C-alpha positions in Angstrom: -41.4 25.7 -59.0 -41.3 28.0 -55.9 -37.8 28.7 -56.5 -38.0 29.3 -59.9 -41.2 31.5 -59.2 -39.2 33.6 -56.3 -35.8 34.1 -59.0 -37.9 35.2 -61.5 -36.7 38.9 -63.1 -39.1 39.1 -66.1 -41.7 37.0 -66.4 -44.0 34.4 -65.1 -46.6 32.1 -66.6 -49.1 30.0 -65.4 -51.1 27.7 -67.4 -53.3 24.8 -66.0 -56.9 23.2 -64.9 -56.9 24.9 -61.9 -54.8 26.0 -59.3 -55.3 24.2 -55.8 -56.2 25.8 -52.2 -53.9 24.1 -50.4 -51.1 25.1 -48.4 -48.8 24.6 -51.0 -50.4 26.0 -53.1 -50.2 29.0 -51.2 -46.8 28.9 -50.7 -46.6 28.9 -54.2 -48.6 31.9 -54.7 -46.4 33.4 -51.9 -43.7 33.2 -54.2 -45.3 34.6 -56.8 -45.7 37.9 -54.4 -42.3 37.9 -53.3 -41.4 37.7 -57.1 -43.3 40.8 -57.9 -42.5 42.5 -54.9 -38.7 42.4 -56.1 -40.0 44.0 -59.4 -41.3 47.4 -57.6 -38.1 48.1 -56.0 -35.7 48.1 -58.0 -35.2 49.4 -62.2 -34.0 45.8 -63.2 -37.1 44.3 -64.4 -40.1 47.6 -64.4 -41.6 45.0 -67.0 -42.0 42.0 -65.2 -45.2 40.5 -66.1 -47.6 37.7 -64.0 -49.8 35.9 -66.7 -52.5 33.0 -65.7 -54.2 31.3 -67.1 -56.8 29.1 -65.8 -60.5 26.7 -66.7 -63.6 28.9 -65.5 -65.7 26.0 -64.2 -62.9 23.9 -62.3 -61.5 27.2 -61.2 -64.2 28.8 -59.8 -65.4 25.5 -58.0 -66.8 26.0 -54.2 -66.5 28.8 -52.0 -62.4 28.7 -52.1 -60.9 28.2 -55.6 -58.3 29.2 -57.9 -60.3 32.6 -58.6 -60.1 33.3 -54.6 -56.1 31.9 -54.2 -55.3 34.6 -57.0 -57.3 37.2 -56.2 -54.8 39.0 -53.6 -52.0 39.2 -55.9 -54.1 40.7 -58.6 -55.9 43.0 -56.2 -52.3 44.1 -55.0 -50.7 44.1 -57.9 -53.2 45.4 -61.2 -50.7 46.2 -63.5 -48.3 43.2 -63.2 -50.8 40.6 -62.9 -53.4 38.8 -65.5 -55.8 36.0 -64.5 -57.2 34.4 -67.9 -60.6 31.9 -67.9 -61.5 30.2 -70.2 -64.8 29.2 -70.3 -66.2 26.6 -73.2 -68.7 27.9 -75.7 -70.1 24.9 -75.3 -71.8 25.5 -72.3 -74.0 28.0 -72.9 -77.7 29.2 -73.0 -80.1 27.2 -70.3 -77.4 23.5 -70.5 -75.3 26.2 -68.5 -77.5 26.8 -65.5 -78.7 23.2 -65.2 -75.3 21.3 -65.1 -74.0 21.8 -61.9 -70.6 22.3 -60.2 -68.1 18.9 -61.0 -70.5 18.0 -63.8 -70.0 21.1 -65.8 -66.6 20.6 -66.8 -67.4 17.5 -69.1 -68.9 20.1 -71.7 -65.1 20.8 -72.5 -62.1 22.5 -70.6 -59.0 24.2 -70.5 -56.1 21.6 -70.4 -53.1 23.4 -70.4 -50.3 22.8 -68.4 -47.1 24.9 -68.9 -45.1 26.6 -66.1 -42.8 29.5 -66.9 -40.3 31.3 -65.2 -38.2 33.6 -67.3 -36.5 31.6 -70.3 -37.1 28.4 -68.5 -40.1 25.8 -69.1 -41.7 23.4 -67.3 -44.0 21.1 -69.5 -46.2 18.5 -67.3 -49.0 16.9 -67.3 -50.4 17.4 -63.7 -52.7 20.4 -62.7 -51.2 22.8 -60.5 -52.4 21.0 -56.8 -50.8 18.8 -54.0 -52.5 15.9 -54.9 -50.7 15.2 -58.1 -47.2 16.7 -56.8 -48.1 14.3 -53.4 -49.8 11.3 -54.4 -49.4 10.8 -58.4 -46.3 10.1 -60.5 -46.6 12.2 -63.3 -44.3 13.7 -66.7 -42.0 16.2 -66.1 -39.9 18.3 -68.6 -37.7 21.0 -67.6 -36.5 23.4 -70.4 -33.4 25.3 -69.0 -32.6 28.8 -70.7 -35.0 28.5 -73.5 -35.7 31.6 -74.7 -37.2 30.4 -78.2 -39.4 28.3 -76.5 -40.4 30.1 -73.3 -41.1 32.8 -76.0 -43.6 30.8 -78.1 -45.1 29.5 -75.1 -45.8 32.6 -73.6 -47.2 34.0 -76.6 -49.3 31.0 -77.2 -50.9 31.0 -73.1 -51.3 34.4 -73.7 -53.2 33.8 -76.7 -55.9 31.7 -75.7 -56.1 34.1 -72.2 -57.3 36.8 -74.6 -60.5 35.0 -75.9 -61.1 34.0 -72.4 -62.5 35.8 -69.8 -60.2 38.0 -67.7 -60.6 37.8 -63.6 -61.4 41.3 -61.9 -60.7 42.6 -58.2 -64.2 42.0 -57.4 -63.4 38.9 -58.7 -66.6 39.3 -61.5 -65.0 38.9 -64.8 -65.6 40.0 -68.1 -63.7 40.2 -71.6 -60.8 41.8 -73.7 -62.4 44.6 -75.6 -63.4 43.7 -78.5 -63.1 40.4 -78.1 -66.8 37.5 -78.4 -67.7 36.8 -75.3 -67.7 32.7 -75.0 -71.3 31.9 -74.0 -73.2 35.2 -74.4 -71.4 35.7 -78.2 -72.4 34.0 -82.0 -70.2 30.7 -81.1 -69.2 30.9 -85.1 -67.8 34.5 -84.0 -65.9 32.9 -81.1 -64.4 30.2 -82.6 -63.0 32.3 -86.0 -61.6 34.9 -83.7 -59.9 31.4 -81.9 -58.3 30.2 -84.5 -56.8 33.4 -85.6 -55.3 34.0 -82.3 -53.3 30.9 -82.3 -52.4 30.7 -85.6 -50.9 33.0 -85.7 -48.9 32.4 -82.8 -47.9 29.3 -84.8 -47.0 31.0 -88.1 -45.2 33.1 -86.0 -43.2 30.4 -84.9 -42.7 28.6 -88.2 -41.6 31.9 -90.0 -39.2 32.1 -87.7 -38.1 27.9 -87.8 -38.1 28.4 -91.3 -35.3 32.0 -91.3 -33.2 30.4 -88.5 -33.1 27.2 -91.0 -32.2 29.5 -93.8 -29.3 30.9 -91.9 -27.9 28.0 -90.1 -27.8 26.5 -93.3 -25.6 29.7 -95.7 -23.1 30.0 -92.3 -22.7 26.1 -93.1 -21.9 26.6 -96.6 -20.1 29.8 -96.0 -16.2 29.0 -96.7 -13.9 29.8 -94.3 -14.7 30.7 -90.4 -18.2 32.0 -89.1 -17.2 35.5 -88.0 -18.4 36.8 -84.8 -20.8 38.4 -86.1 -22.6 36.1 -88.3 -22.5 33.6 -85.2 -24.5 36.0 -83.0 -26.5 35.7 -86.1 -27.6 32.2 -85.7 -28.3 32.4 -81.8 -26.8 35.4 -80.6 -23.7 34.0 -79.8 -24.7 30.9 -78.3 -23.4 27.8 -80.5 -25.6 26.1 -83.0 -28.6 24.1 -81.0 -27.9 20.0 -81.9 -31.4 19.3 -80.8 -35.3 20.7 -81.8 -38.1 21.0 -80.4 -41.5 20.9 -81.4 -44.7 21.8 -79.8 -47.7 19.8 -81.3 -50.8 21.8 -80.6 -54.3 20.5 -80.2 -57.4 22.4 -79.9 -60.1 20.8 -82.2 -62.7 23.4 -81.5 -60.4 26.0 -82.9 -60.2 24.3 -85.7 -56.5 23.7 -85.1 -55.6 19.8 -84.8 -51.9 20.0 -85.8 -50.9 17.6 -83.0 -53.7 14.8 -84.7 -52.0 15.8 -87.8 -49.0 15.0 -87.1 -49.6 11.6 -84.6 -51.9 10.1 -88.1 -48.5 10.5 -90.3 -46.2 9.1 -88.0 -47.9 5.8 -87.1 -49.4 5.5 -90.8 -45.3 6.1 -92.0 -44.3 3.6 -88.9 -46.7 0.3 -90.6 -44.9 1.1 -94.1 
């Protein structure tokens, strides 16, 4: 990941439960800083952005935490770095003040784990913590040169980030204008807004997928050779894909249960 971060030219998108506070995690932050510095030196990547999504409760635990690790980046590159902290709307009122750290995480969490650099995507079960990489075994899928997948997860992380608290340079947090506050605002209104944000990403991906299927079908049924223009229409000059990836999203509090539905369907059909 450090190598991917230093070489990134367009975007870095990280989503995790939290970012650890050890030396290895600091090295990753330093690599992100190198990429940000490079984006300021030339005109090749003026639109380079870093978007980080973490869980509020876990990322705020202790005096040295995920927030304090990322504040230097936010202060130095305020126009290029965004740190979003998801706060479950179920932790509110007296409950929010009575439940101590560590235990408040049991109420609800942001648990997406996506590590994205330009068009390269790492999907993992591990958080951004040394303990996960050195003391535990986990699963990793590394997709290289996959702009469609990278775009989808960028939009998904940003959608959840939009309904999350935004870390400020003074270590305070605030919501984006027009959004419902997760624990001060109306809970139902928050869920409806979150559902709308995420479903817009999912529906947009569905439309793009259907359009691609249609173009591929017509291209395969066209007599004669495909012209260079038609080939570009299939996939920007790339060969026809032989593998499809279907991200399954599960955000039950938001009323999004795609993974649950697909899993139940597969299990029921397997029995038949």
